[in-house]
C-alpha positions in Angstrom: -30.7 5.6 11.2 -28.9 8.9 11.2 -25.3 10.1 11.7 -24.7 13.7 12.3 -22.1 16.2 13.5 -22.9 19.8 14.6 -20.8 22.8 15.4 -22.0 26.0 17.1 -20.4 29.4 17.3 -21.2 32.0 19.9 -20.0 35.6 19.3 -20.1 38.4 21.9 -20.5 41.7 20.1 -20.1 43.8 23.3 -16.7 43.7 25.0 -16.8 42.1 28.5 -15.6 44.3 31.3 -12.3 43.3 32.7 -11.6 40.9 29.8 -8.0 40.6 28.7 -7.3 41.6 25.1 -6.8 38.7 22.7 -3.4 38.4 21.2 -3.7 38.9 17.4 -3.1 35.8 15.4 -1.4 36.1 12.0 -3.1 33.5 9.7 -0.9 34.4 6.7 1.9 32.3 5.2 2.4 28.6 4.9 0.5 26.0 6.9 0.1 22.3 7.0 -1.8 19.8 9.2 -3.2 16.4 9.9 -7.0 15.6 10.0 -9.4 12.8 10.6 -13.1 12.7 9.7 -16.3 10.8 9.5 -18.6 11.0 6.5 -21.4 9.5 4.5 -21.2 8.0 0.9 -24.5 7.8 -0.9 -25.5 6.8 -4.4 -28.7 6.8 -6.5 -28.5 3.4 -8.3 -30.0 2.8 -11.7 -29.9 -0.6 -13.5 -31.7 -2.9 -15.9 -33.7 -5.7 -14.4 -35.7 -8.7 -15.7 -38.6 -8.2 -18.1 -37.4 -4.7 -19.1 -37.8 -3.2 -15.6 -35.4 -0.6 -14.2 -34.2 -0.4 -10.6 -33.9 3.1 -9.2 -32.9 3.2 -5.5 -30.9 5.1 -3.0 -28.2 3.5 -0.8 -25.7 5.1 1.7 -23.5 4.3 4.7 -20.8 5.9 6.8 -17.1 5.6 7.3 -13.9 7.3 8.5 -11.1 9.1 6.7 -7.7 10.4 7.6 -5.1 12.5 5.8 -2.8 15.5 5.5 -3.2 19.0 4.0 -1.0 22.1 3.2 -1.4 25.5 1.7 -0.6 29.2 1.7 -2.7 32.1 3.0 -2.8 35.9 2.3 -4.3 38.3 4.8 -6.0 41.6 3.6 -6.8 43.1 7.0 -9.1 40.6 8.6 -9.9 38.9 5.3 -8.1 35.7 4.3 -7.5 34.4 0.8 -5.9 31.0 0.6 -5.2 28.0 -1.5 -4.8 24.4 -0.2 -4.2 20.8 -1.3 -4.9 17.6 0.6 -4.6 13.8 0.4 -6.6 11.3 2.4 -7.6 7.7 2.6 -11.1 6.5 3.5 -12.9 3.2 4.4 -16.4 4.7 3.7 -18.6 2.4 1.7 -22.2 1.2 1.2 -23.3 -2.3 0.1 -26.6 -3.9 -0.8 -26.8 -7.7 -0.5 -29.4 -10.2 -1.8 -28.6 -13.9 -1.4 -28.6 -16.5 -2.8 -30.0 -15.5 -6.2 -30.3 -11.7 -6.1 -27.9 -9.1 -7.1 -25.3 -7.7 -4.6 -23.4 -4.5 -5.2 -21.3 -1.9 -3.4 -19.4 1.4 -3.8 -16.3 2.0 -1.7 -14.2 5.2 -1.4 -10.5 4.7 -1.3 -7.6 7.3 -1.7 -8.5 10.9 -2.6 -6.6 14.1 -3.6 -8.0 17.6 -3.5 -7.4 21.2 -4.1 -9.4 24.2 -2.9 -9.6 28.0 -2.6 -10.5 29.5 0.8 -12.1 32.8 1.7 -12.3 33.6 5.4 -12.7 36.3 8.0 -10.7 36.6 11.3 -13.0 37.7 14.1 -10.9 39.9 16.5 -7.9 38.3 14.9 -8.6 35.2 17.1 -11.0 32.8 15.3 -11.1 32.3 11.6 -14.4 31.4 9.9 -14.0 30.4 6.2 -15.7 29.0 3.2 -14.0 26.7 0.6 -14.6 25.5 -2.9 -12.5 23.1 -5.0 -12.2 19.7 -6.6 -11.6 16.2 -5.2 -10.3 13.3 -7.3 -11.1 10.0 -5.7 -10.6 6.3 -6.5 -13.8 4.3 -6.1 -14.1 0.5 -6.0 -17.4 -0.8 -7.4 -18.3 -4.5 -6.9 -21.2 -6.4 -8.4 -22.2 -10.1 -7.8 -25.1 -12.3 -8.9 -24.7 -16.0 -8.3 -21.3 -17.1 -9.6 -21.0 -14.0 -11.8 -18.8 -11.2 -10.4 -17.4 -7.9 -11.6 -15.1 -5.4 -9.9 -14.1 -2.0 -11.3 -12.0 0.9 -10.1 -13.0 4.3 -11.3 -11.3 7.7 -10.6 -13.8 10.5 -10.4 -13.4 14.2 -9.9 -16.1 16.0 -8.0 -17.0 19.5 -7.0 -16.3 20.0 -3.2 -17.5 22.9 -1.2 -18.1 23.7 2.5 -17.5 25.7 5.6 -15.0 25.6 8.5 -13.5 27.3 11.5 -10.0 27.5 12.9 -9.6 28.1 16.6 -5.9 29.0 17.6 -4.3 27.4 20.6 -1.2 29.4 20.1 0.3 31.8 17.4 1.5 28.7 15.4 -1.1 26.0 16.3 -4.8 25.8 15.7 -7.7 23.4 15.8 -9.8 23.1 12.6 -13.4 22.0 12.2 -14.4 21.5 8.6 -17.6 20.3 6.8 -17.7 19.6 3.1 -20.1 18.2 0.5 -18.8 16.6 -2.7 -20.8 15.8 -5.8 -19.0 13.1 -7.9 -21.9 12.6 -10.3 -22.1 9.2 -12.1 -20.0 6.0 -11.7 -20.5 3.2 -14.2 -20.1 -0.6 -14.0 -20.5 -3.1 -16.9 -22.1 -6.2 -15.4 -20.9 -9.7 -16.2 -22.9 -11.9 -18.6 -26.1 -12.9 -17.0 -29.7 -13.8 -17.5 -31.4 -16.6 -19.5 -29.9 -17.3 -23.0 -28.9 -15.3 -24.8 -26.7 -13.9 -22.0 -26.4 -10.1 -21.9 -24.5 -7.3 -20.2 -25.9 -4.1 -18.9 -24.7 -0.8 -17.4 -25.2 -0.1 -13.7 -24.9 3.6 -12.8 -24.3 5.1 -9.3 -24.9 8.9 -9.0 -22.6 9.4 -6.0 -22.0 12.2 -3.4 -20.3 12.5 -0.1 -20.9 14.5 3.1 -17.7 14.8 5.3 -16.9 16.3 8.7 -13.2 16.6 9.6 -11.2 17.7 12.7 -7.7 18.8 12.0 -4.6 20.3 13.7 -3.0 23.2 11.8 0.7 24.1 12.1 2.0 27.5 10.9 5.5 28.5 10.1 
């Protein structure tokens, strides 16, 4: 199956006869907002299996997120330079289940904190199109189960987050934001419980994890 979100932008390069001039919007200064999103968490899983074999498989699933953000912007003509921080909580997770004797494991995204730099351009001082790059520090919960043997670990991971967005003003101090980002968290690790025929052994399960996230937000300016 597939989950997708698409945003289109139409721009008229030729002024329309009789069109009222657009009131210029000042994007500079402090701003903050609320946002909700829908995204996909995916992992390339690697782990030791019986008889010396190695499992390499991809798993993913979707979930929702919600949070707050705030930052400061400078305007150099129509060009925007800004910095921003955000905090969010998510229920996105994927899980793989094999019962009654197989291995079951999952990766869940919890709270996350981020910081980013933004570079944008204000078209006719009315719509702001921007790119962003920064870091996201996220708490992941990793669960592993095989029979009566269970293990749960929490690992905070910092990943590179980058993307594109657009802000559409509803008034001089209020705007709608549409924002898409991709975050590469690289590898999460879990030490499995003792398992297998005697002598019992442990192994390392690794999850090379990334996230695609689409968010809609409301921006308030001072």
